[in-house]
C-alpha positions as CSV (number, residue, x, y, z in Angstrom):
1,X,114.7,63.6,109.7
2,X,112.1,61.1,109.0
3,X,109.3,62.2,106.6
4,X,107.3,59.4,105.1
5,X,104.3,61.5,104.2
6,X,105.9,63.9,101.7
7,X,108.4,63.5,98.9
8,X,111.8,65.0,100.0
9,X,114.7,65.1,97.6
10,X,117.9,63.4,98.8
11,X,120.0,66.5,98.9
12,X,117.2,68.4,100.7
13,X,116.9,65.5,103.3
14,X,120.6,65.7,103.8
15,X,120.5,69.4,104.4
16,X,117.6,69.1,106.9
17,X,119.3,66.3,108.7
18,X,122.4,68.5,109.0
19,X,120.4,71.3,110.5
20,X,118.8,68.9,112.9
21,X,122.2,67.7,114.1
22,X,123.5,71.2,114.5
23,X,120.5,72.3,116.5
24,X,120.7,76.0,117.3
25,X,118.0,78.5,118.1
26,X,115.4,80.0,115.9
27,X,115.2,83.7,115.0
28,X,112.3,84.1,117.4
29,X,114.6,83.1,120.2
30,X,117.8,85.0,119.3
31,X,116.2,88.2,118.0
32,X,116.8,90.4,115.0
33,X,120.5,91.2,115.3
34,X,121.6,87.6,115.8
35,X,119.1,86.4,113.3
36,X,120.7,88.6,110.6
37,X,124.1,87.2,111.5
38,X,122.8,83.6,111.4
39,X,121.3,84.2,107.9
40,X,124.7,85.6,106.6
41,X,126.5,82.6,108.1
42,X,124.1,80.2,106.5
43,X,124.6,81.8,103.1
44,X,128.3,81.8,103.4
45,X,128.4,78.0,103.7
46,X,125.3,76.9,101.8
47,X,125.0,79.2,98.8
48,X,126.5,78.6,95.4
49,X,129.4,80.8,94.2
50,X,128.8,84.2,92.6
51,X,128.9,84.6,88.8
52,X,131.5,86.8,87.3
53,X,130.0,90.3,86.6
54,X,131.4,93.0,84.3
55,X,129.8,95.7,86.6
56,X,129.1,95.3,90.3
57,X,128.8,98.5,92.5
58,X,127.0,99.9,95.5
59,X,124.8,102.9,95.0
60,X,122.1,104.8,96.8
61,X,118.9,106.4,95.7
62,X,116.6,108.9,97.4
63,X,114.0,107.3,99.6
64,X,111.1,108.5,101.8
65,X,113.3,108.4,104.9
66,X,116.8,109.1,103.5
67,X,119.0,107.3,101.0
68,X,118.3,103.7,100.2
69,X,121.4,101.4,99.7
70,X,121.4,99.5,96.4
71,X,123.7,97.1,94.6
72,X,123.9,97.3,90.8
73,X,124.9,94.2,88.7
74,X,125.5,93.7,85.1
75,X,127.0,90.8,83.2
76,X,127.9,93.3,80.5
77,X,130.0,96.5,80.7
78,X,127.5,98.4,78.6
79,X,124.4,97.5,76.7
80,X,121.6,98.7,74.5
81,X,118.3,100.0,76.1
82,X,116.8,97.1,78.0
83,X,114.6,96.2,81.0
84,X,116.2,96.3,84.5
85,X,115.5,93.7,87.1
86,X,114.6,95.0,90.6
87,X,115.4,92.5,93.3
88,X,113.8,92.6,96.8
89,X,115.4,90.2,99.3
90,X,113.6,87.8,101.7
91,X,114.0,87.4,105.4
92,X,110.6,88.1,106.9
93,X,111.0,91.9,106.6
94,X,113.5,91.6,109.5
95,X,116.6,89.7,108.3
96,X,118.4,89.5,104.9
97,X,120.6,92.0,103.2
98,X,122.6,92.7,100.0
99,X,125.3,90.2,101.0
100,X,123.0,87.3,101.6
101,X,121.5,87.7,98.2
102,X,124.6,88.8,96.3
103,X,125.3,85.5,94.6
104,X,121.7,85.0,93.5
105,X,121.6,88.4,92.0
106,X,124.7,87.6,89.9
107,X,122.9,84.4,88.8
108,X,119.8,86.4,87.7
109,X,121.9,88.9,85.7
110,X,123.9,86.0,84.2
111,X,120.9,83.9,83.1
112,X,118.6,86.8,82.0
113,X,121.5,88.8,80.5
114,X,120.0,91.9,82.1
115,X,121.1,94.5,84.7
116,X,119.9,93.8,88.3
117,X,119.4,96.3,91.1
118,X,119.2,94.8,94.6
119,X,117.3,97.0,97.1
120,X,118.5,97.1,100.8
121,X,115.1,98.3,102.1
122,X,114.6,99.3,105.7
123,X,114.0,96.4,108.1
124,X,111.7,95.8,111.0
125,X,111.5,96.0,114.0
126,X,113.6,99.2,113.8
127,X,111.5,100.3,110.7
128,X,108.1,98.5,110.8
129,X,105.5,98.5,108.0
130,X,105.2,100.3,105.6
131,X,108.9,101.2,105.5
132,X,109.8,98.2,103.3
133,X,107.2,98.7,100.6
134,X,107.8,102.5,100.7
135,X,111.5,101.9,100.0
136,X,110.9,99.2,97.3
137,X,108.5,101.5,95.5
138,X,110.8,104.5,95.7
139,X,113.8,102.5,94.4
140,X,111.7,101.1,91.5
141,X,110.5,104.6,90.5
142,X,114.0,105.9,90.6
143,X,115.4,103.1,88.4
144,X,112.5,103.7,86.0
145,X,113.9,107.2,85.3
146,X,117.1,105.8,83.8
147,X,119.3,107.7,86.4
148,X,122.8,108.6,85.3
149,X,124.2,106.6,88.2
150,X,123.2,103.4,86.4
151,X,124.5,104.3,83.0
152,X,121.6,102.4,81.4
153,X,118.6,103.3,79.3
154,X,115.8,101.5,81.1
155,X,112.9,100.4,78.9
156,X,110.9,98.5,81.6
157,X,111.1,96.9,85.0
158,X,111.2,93.2,86.0
159,X,110.2,92.9,89.7
160,X,111.3,89.8,91.6
161,X,112.2,88.7,95.1
162,X,111.7,85.8,97.5
163,X,109.5,85.2,100.5
164,X,109.0,88.7,102.1
165,X,110.6,90.0,98.9
166,X,108.0,88.1,96.9
167,X,105.4,89.9,98.9
168,X,107.2,93.2,98.2
169,X,107.3,92.3,94.5
170,X,103.6,91.9,94.3
171,X,102.9,95.0,96.4
172,X,105.3,97.2,94.3
173,X,103.7,95.8,91.1
174,X,100.3,96.8,92.4
175,X,101.5,100.3,93.4
176,X,103.1,100.8,90.0
177,X,100.0,99.6,88.2
178,X,97.8,102.1,90.1
179,X,100.2,105.0,89.6
180,X,102.7,104.1,86.8
181,X,106.4,104.9,86.9
182,X,108.4,106.3,84.0
183,X,108.5,102.8,82.4
184,X,106.2,99.9,83.0
185,X,106.6,96.7,85.0
186,X,106.9,94.3,82.1
187,X,107.1,91.1,84.2
188,X,106.6,90.4,87.9
189,X,108.2,87.2,89.3
190,X,107.6,86.5,93.0
191,X,109.5,83.6,94.5
192,X,107.6,81.6,97.2
193,X,105.8,84.8,98.2
194,X,103.6,85.7,101.2
195,X,100.6,86.9,99.2
196,X,97.6,86.0,101.4
197,X,96.8,85.0,105.0
198,X,98.8,81.8,105.5
199,X,97.4,80.7,108.8
200,X,94.6,78.5,107.5
201,X,96.5,76.9,104.7
202,X,97.2,73.1,104.6
203,X,100.9,73.8,103.8
204,X,101.3,75.9,106.9
205,X,99.9,73.0,109.0
206,X,102.1,70.4,107.2
207,X,105.4,72.2,107.0
208,X,105.6,74.6,109.9
209,X,108.2,72.5,111.8
210,X,111.2,70.7,110.5
211,X,111.5,72.3,107.0
212,X,113.8,75.4,107.8
213,X,111.1,78.1,107.9
214,X,109.0,77.5,111.0
215,X,105.6,78.6,112.1
216,X,107.2,80.1,115.2
217,X,109.6,82.2,113.1
218,X,106.8,83.3,110.8
219,X,104.7,84.5,113.8
220,X,107.6,86.4,115.2
221,X,108.4,88.0,111.8
222,X,104.7,89.1,111.6
223,X,104.9,90.6,115.0
224,X,108.1,92.5,114.2
225,X,106.7,93.9,110.9
226,X,103.6,95.1,112.7
227,X,101.5,95.5,109.6
228,X,97.7,95.8,109.3
229,X,96.2,92.5,108.1
230,X,93.5,94.4,106.1
231,X,96.0,96.6,104.2
232,X,96.7,95.4,100.6
233,X,100.2,96.7,100.9
234,X,100.7,93.9,103.5
235,X,98.3,91.3,102.1
236,X,98.5,92.0,98.3
237,X,95.8,89.6,97.2
238,X,93.4,92.0,98.9
239,X,94.4,94.7,96.5
240,X,93.4,95.6,92.9
241,X,95.3,93.0,90.9
242,X,93.3,93.6,87.7
243,X,96.2,95.2,85.8
244,X,98.9,92.8,86.8
245,X,101.5,92.3,84.1
246,X,102.6,88.9,82.9
247,X,103.7,86.9,86.0
248,X,106.1,84.1,86.7
249,X,105.6,82.6,90.2
250,X,107.2,79.7,91.9
251,X,106.6,77.8,95.2
252,X,108.5,75.1,97.0
253,X,106.6,71.8,97.7
254,X,107.7,71.6,101.3
255,X,107.2,75.3,102.2
256,X,104.6,76.5,104.8
257,X,104.0,79.4,102.3
258,X,103.3,77.1,99.4
259,X,99.5,77.5,99.4
260,X,99.8,81.3,99.6
261,X,101.6,81.2,96.3
262,X,99.1,78.8,94.8
263,X,96.2,81.0,96.0
264,X,97.7,84.1,94.4
265,X,98.5,82.4,91.1
266,X,94.9,81.1,90.9
267,X,93.6,84.5,91.7
268,X,95.6,86.0,88.8
269,X,94.6,83.2,86.4
270,X,90.9,83.7,87.2
271,X,91.1,87.4,86.3
272,X,92.9,86.6,83.0
273,X,96.5,87.5,83.8
274,X,99.2,85.6,81.9
275,X,100.8,83.4,84.5
276,X,103.6,80.8,84.4
277,X,103.4,78.9,87.7
278,X,106.0,76.5,89.0
279,X,105.7,74.3,92.1
280,X,109.0,72.6,92.7
281,X,108.4,69.3,94.5
282,X,110.5,68.0,97.4
283,X,112.4,71.2,98.2
284,X,112.1,73.7,101.0
285,X,111.7,77.5,101.5
286,X,114.9,79.4,100.9
287,X,116.3,77.1,98.3
288,X,117.3,79.9,95.9
289,X,120.1,81.0,98.3
290,X,121.1,77.5,99.5
291,X,122.1,76.0,96.1
292,X,125.5,74.7,97.3
293,X,123.8,72.7,100.1
294,X,120.9,71.6,97.9
295,X,122.4,71.5,94.3
296,X,119.1,70.3,92.8
297,X,117.7,73.7,93.5
298,X,120.0,75.2,90.8
299,X,117.8,73.6,88.1
300,X,114.7,75.0,89.7
301,X,116.2,78.5,89.7
302,X,117.2,78.1,86.0
303,X,113.6,76.9,85.1
304,X,112.1,79.9,86.9
305,X,114.5,82.4,85.3
306,X,114.0,80.7,81.9
307,X,110.3,81.4,82.1
308,X,111.0,85.1,82.7
309,X,113.3,85.1,79.7
310,X,110.6,83.5,77.5
311,X,108.1,86.3,78.5
312,X,110.7,89.0,77.8
313,X,111.7,87.5,74.5
314,X,108.0,87.3,73.4
315,X,107.6,91.0,74.2
316,X,110.7,91.9,72.3
317,X,109.7,89.9,69.2
């Protein structure tokens, strides 16, 4: 893939060239079921190995439409009272699951030395908006009660997730700011999130073809999710962000969603929220779960998680 206009890292260029040679159809052509299989297959060959966990088990919690599947991780067998990380996966609200994000969740627990709960929220088109934010909020409120199933005394929540999960991170933070859970959200950490209307952004025009996440796929995801463009639970920048907790946010330099993350970070900064913002140059959307294919992304993940750790350590001091 030739790209003379933008800086592209060598390992990213190699990955994009490989995808171009393989060809294949986009999710908008193959549909939700095959799209989910494709994402699992991609993760199986392109993601870094899982870290060793002392605890890893599947659980459920009560949700608005039945039990919500969760996966609980901890690098320690037991621990003193601590925050718990809530992880909301990406995939356009349509694809993605616990398996695709398993190895990343072990990385988060390993680096932060904290328990992680990954949420298998309901997916569109079978369950359109607001099923996903309803489930993420319900799971977060449940974890905040220090349920016996976790065997952990929860002192606060760290909300994080990528792409659609970055959107759900911000939406859930806003919901828990408006109506607090049993413990507070101490840090929110969206990863290349959809936070605002992306259609007019320069990054959307520049990177909507040839950089993994395409404009065609994004349009299809939006159609499947079937959300209201004026609802702050869909476009969180429209909501009340005035009580947002300390935030760590990252974007990818070659991502059509890049400018949405920039816009949201600027919005928070302008209202006085403590924000650590990373824009990782030369890398594409999805890099957090493609670290074997693009090894340089590992350092970016570590920088992002390191900033979360700094915020948590400052609070504990």
